[in-house]
C-alpha positions in Angstrom: 77.7 62.1 146.7 81.4 62.0 147.2 82.0 62.1 143.4 79.9 65.3 143.1 82.0 66.9 145.9 85.3 65.9 144.2 84.0 67.2 140.9 83.1 70.6 142.5 86.5 70.8 144.2 88.4 70.2 141.0 86.2 72.6 139.1 87.0 75.3 141.7 90.7 74.5 141.5 90.9 74.9 137.8 88.3 77.6 137.3 91.0 80.3 136.8 92.7 78.3 134.1 89.5 77.5 132.3 88.2 81.1 132.3 90.7 83.5 130.6 88.9 86.6 131.9 89.3 85.8 135.6 92.1 87.3 137.6 93.4 87.8 141.1 95.9 90.6 141.8 98.2 91.0 144.9 98.9 94.6 145.8 100.1 96.7 148.7 102.1 99.5 150.3 105.1 99.3 152.6 105.9 102.6 154.2 108.3 103.1 157.1 110.4 105.9 158.6 111.6 107.9 161.5 109.5 110.4 163.4 110.3 113.3 165.8 107.4 114.5 167.9 108.2 117.7 169.8 105.9 117.1 172.8 103.9 114.1 174.0 102.8 114.6 177.6 105.6 117.0 178.2 108.4 114.9 176.5 109.8 114.8 173.0 109.7 111.5 171.1 112.0 110.0 168.4 110.8 106.7 167.1 110.4 104.3 164.2 107.0 104.9 162.6 105.0 102.7 160.3 102.7 104.2 157.7 104.2 107.7 157.7 102.6 109.0 154.5 100.3 106.0 153.6 99.1 103.2 155.8 100.8 99.9 155.4 98.6 97.3 153.7 98.5 94.3 151.4 95.5 92.9 149.6 94.0 90.6 147.1 91.5 91.9 144.5 89.9 89.8 141.9 87.2 89.5 139.2 85.5 86.9 137.2 83.8 87.6 133.8 80.3 86.2 134.0 79.4 87.3 130.4 77.2 90.1 129.1 79.4 92.7 130.7 78.8 91.4 134.2 81.7 90.5 136.6 82.0 89.0 140.0 84.4 91.1 142.1 86.0 90.9 145.5 88.7 92.6 147.6 90.4 91.4 150.8 92.8 94.1 152.3 94.8 93.8 155.5 96.4 96.7 157.4 99.6 96.1 159.4 102.5 97.7 161.3 105.7 97.0 159.4 107.9 97.6 162.5 106.1 95.0 164.6 104.3 92.9 162.1 101.1 93.3 164.0 97.8 93.6 162.2 96.0 96.9 162.2 92.3 97.6 162.7 92.2 95.9 166.1 94.0 92.8 164.8 91.4 92.0 162.1 92.8 89.8 159.3 91.2 91.9 156.6 90.2 95.0 158.6 90.7 97.6 155.9 88.5 96.1 153.2 86.6 92.8 152.8 83.8 92.6 150.3 82.3 90.6 147.4 79.8 91.7 144.8 78.8 92.2 141.2 80.0 94.9 138.8 78.8 96.0 135.4 80.0 98.8 133.1 76.3 99.5 132.3 74.6 99.1 135.6 77.3 99.9 138.2 78.7 98.0 141.1 77.0 96.4 144.1 79.1 95.0 147.0 78.6 93.8 150.5 80.9 93.4 153.5 83.4 95.8 155.2 84.6 98.9 153.4 85.4 102.6 153.8 82.7 105.2 153.4 82.4 107.8 150.6 84.2 110.6 152.6 87.4 108.5 152.4 86.9 107.2 148.9 85.7 110.5 147.3 87.2 113.3 149.3 90.3 112.2 151.2 92.3 112.3 148.0 92.1 116.1 148.1 93.6 116.6 151.5 97.1 117.9 152.2 98.0 114.5 153.6 97.1 112.6 150.4 98.7 115.2 148.1 102.1 115.7 149.8 101.9 115.3 153.6 101.9 112.7 156.3 99.0 111.0 158.2 99.6 113.2 161.2 98.1 116.1 159.3 94.5 114.8 159.4 92.1 116.8 161.5 92.8 116.5 165.2 93.6 113.5 167.4 90.1 112.0 167.0 89.7 112.4 163.2 86.8 114.7 163.6 85.6 114.5 160.0 86.6 110.9 159.1 89.1 112.0 156.4 91.7 109.6 157.9 89.5 106.7 156.9 87.1 104.7 159.1 85.5 101.5 158.0 81.7 100.7 157.8 81.0 97.1 158.8 78.0 95.0 157.7 77.5 97.3 154.7 75.9 97.2 151.3 77.2 99.7 148.8 76.2 100.7 145.3 78.1 102.9 142.9 76.9 104.0 139.5 78.9 103.6 136.3 80.8 106.6 135.1 78.4 108.9 133.2 80.1 111.8 131.4 82.7 112.0 134.1 80.2 111.8 137.0 79.9 109.0 139.5 77.7 108.6 142.6 77.2 106.0 145.3 75.2 105.1 148.4 76.1 102.8 151.3 74.1 101.4 154.3 75.8 99.8 157.3 73.6 97.6 159.4 73.8 97.5 163.2 73.2 93.8 163.1 71.5 94.0 166.5 68.0 92.8 167.2 65.7 95.6 168.2 68.2 98.3 167.2 67.9 98.7 163.5 68.8 102.4 163.9 71.8 101.6 166.0 72.6 101.0 169.7 75.3 102.3 172.1 77.5 99.3 171.1 76.5 98.8 167.5 76.3 101.7 165.0 74.0 102.1 162.0 75.8 104.0 159.1 74.5 105.8 156.1 76.9 107.3 153.5 76.4 108.9 150.0 78.8 110.5 147.6 79.2 112.3 144.3 82.3 112.8 142.2 83.4 114.2 138.9 86.5 113.9 136.7 86.8 114.4 133.0 88.9 111.3 132.8 86.8 109.2 135.2 89.7 108.9 137.6 91.8 111.1 140.0 94.4 111.3 137.3 92.9 114.4 135.7 93.6 118.1 135.2 90.7 118.9 137.6 88.2 116.9 139.7 86.0 117.1 142.7 84.3 114.9 145.2 81.5 115.4 147.8 80.2 113.0 150.5 77.9 112.8 153.5 78.2 110.2 156.3 76.0 109.7 159.3 76.6 107.3 162.2 74.0 106.5 164.8 75.0 104.5 167.9 78.3 102.8 168.6 79.5 105.6 170.8 80.1 103.6 174.1 82.6 101.1 172.8 86.1 101.9 171.3 86.2 100.7 167.7 82.4 100.4 167.3 81.4 103.8 166.1 83.8 106.6 164.9 86.8 107.8 166.8 85.2 111.3 167.1 82.0 109.7 168.5 83.8 108.0 171.2 85.9 111.1 172.0 82.9 113.3 172.3 80.4 110.7 173.7 78.1 111.6 170.8 75.1 109.3 170.2 74.9 110.5 166.6 77.4 112.2 164.3 77.4 113.3 160.7 79.9 114.9 158.4 79.4 116.6 155.0 82.7 117.0 153.0 83.7 118.6 149.7 87.1 118.5 148.0 88.7 119.4 144.8 91.9 119.8 142.8 93.1 121.8 139.9 96.4 121.3 138.0 98.1 124.4 136.5 101.1 123.2 134.6 103.6 122.0 137.1 101.5 123.3 140.0 98.4 121.8 141.7 96.0 123.4 144.1 93.9 121.2 146.4 91.2 122.1 148.9 88.8 120.5 151.3 85.9 121.7 153.5 84.0 119.7 156.1 81.2 120.3 158.4 80.6 117.9 161.3 77.7 117.8 163.8 77.9 115.6 166.9 74.7 115.5 168.8 73.6 114.3 172.3 77.1 114.7 173.8 77.8 115.6 177.4 78.5 119.1 176.1 75.3 119.2 174.0 75.6 119.5 170.3 79.2 120.1 169.0 79.6 121.5 165.5 83.0 121.7 163.7 84.0 123.5 160.5 87.3 122.5 158.9 88.9 124.4 156.0 92.0 123.1 154.3 94.1 124.2 151.3 97.4 123.3 149.7 99.8 124.0 146.9 102.1 121.4 145.3 104.9 121.8 142.7 106.3 119.2 140.4 109.5 120.8 139.0 110.4 117.4 137.5 108.4 114.1 137.1 110.2 112.5 140.0 110.2 115.4 142.4 107.4 117.0 144.5 107.2 119.9 147.0 104.0 120.8 148.8 102.8 123.1 151.6 99.3 123.7 153.0 97.3 124.9 156.0 94.1 123.7 157.7 91.9 125.7 160.0 89.6 123.7 162.3 86.9 125.6 164.2 85.3 123.6 167.0 83.5 126.7 168.4 82.8 126.0 172.0 85.8 123.6 172.2 88.4 126.0 170.6 90.2 126.3 167.3 93.3 124.8 165.6 95.7 125.6 162.8 97.5 122.7 161.2 100.4 123.3 158.8 101.8 120.7 156.5 105.0 120.5 154.5 106.2 117.7 152.2 109.1 116.8 149.9 109.0 113.6 147.8 111.6 112.1 145.5 110.8 109.1 143.3 113.6 106.5 142.8 111.3 104.6 140.5 107.6 104.2 139.7 107.1 102.1 142.8 109.6 103.5 145.3 110.0 107.0 146.8 111.9 108.8 149.6 110.1 111.5 151.5 110.3 114.0 154.3 107.2 115.6 155.8 106.3 117.9 158.6 103.1 118.7 160.6 102.6 121.6 163.0 99.5 122.1 165.1 98.6 125.1 167.2 95.6 125.3 169.5 94.0 128.6 170.4 90.7 130.4 171.2 89.8 128.2 174.1 91.7 125.1 173.0 94.6 124.7 175.4 96.3 121.4 174.2 97.5 120.4 170.7 97.2 116.8 169.6 97.7 115.6 166.1 96.0 112.6 164.6 98.0 109.4 165.1 100.3 111.2 167.7 97.2 110.8 170.0 96.4 107.2 170.4 93.1 106.5 168.6 90.2 106.0 170.9 92.2 107.2 173.9 90.1 110.4 174.0 86.8 110.5 175.8 84.5 112.9 177.6 86.4 112.0 180.9 89.8 112.1 179.2 89.5 114.8 176.5 93.2 115.1 175.7 93.9 111.4 175.3 97.3 109.7 175.2 100.0 111.3 173.2 98.8 114.9 173.1 101.2 117.8 173.8 101.3 119.4 177.2 101.2 122.8 175.5 99.2 124.5 172.7 101.7 123.4 170.1 102.9 120.0 168.7 105.4 119.7 165.8 106.2 116.5 164.0 109.1 115.9 161.5 109.4 112.6 159.6 111.5 111.0 156.9 111.1 107.6 155.3 110.7 105.3 152.3 107.6 103.9 150.6 107.3 101.0 148.2 104.1 100.2 146.3 103.4 96.9 144.7 
């Protein structure tokens, strides 16, 4: 028996060398800078800030050629704060992504584990944040439409192969709770679907679009279980439909996003939110980018918000860039307090504490940031 164990151990150790088509890649982003926030609870803030334009992360992704066009694939991705060294996502080792599965150019990809939904993977790219801005420009302190990226645990996800530029996917996240297949107050059930198109099969294209729908049932009573918006609103169920696109016109690019969110069974009844966002970016040179955009968030009974975004980026190399970004939020039509995403501590908002920690004491909150990002 011990000889079989030793043989299996050595086979695993040397499998990469024996199979030329197997690979493991280390990748990541280190992003750090200085942030000025005009008003947090009545006081201005000047601080070091991790993940200004892109969340800090490192990961391992790998594949093994199984023959016949079939591959085994995996990804393990950790989020962290570069200024403290602390792990993100509640301290999880691989809280951003952790999955394993099979992939085929002919039949598509099937994975299982922990991953983002299709709103993040198919639509977030078209936001002002992704194109030229900072993470504070996502929609409100509680990420009302999931564009900032929220994971789905215990999930199974399938994506089709690229067919004439089109791709689609479906995801199911189990509650993993006995007697609560459809979700419980502490354990959510998640369903997500998405559709995308690009003539090149990737985001690097003259034009492209993405659409997605995600619904979360349960998980509203515990921070970190369901969505940030669910916890903030006390919603037993929440869903968002999102659509985004981009068109390049010479050195200019126009991006746009629309989202509709419905949060039901909240202490305020059903809360519906429409968010409209558009931006214009200019590449006067390959290593220089300037962008500006505006978002309008209509929460109806809870008020309305305007969110302005500015960004300037200069590339020192293909992997390293310097940037300065700005975010301005103004609350009106019934909304009395401004609170940008990330300025407001995630999960600090709730039905009994609607403004959370880090919101402005007035209707306006302005953030100016500068920093450096390195991609590897």
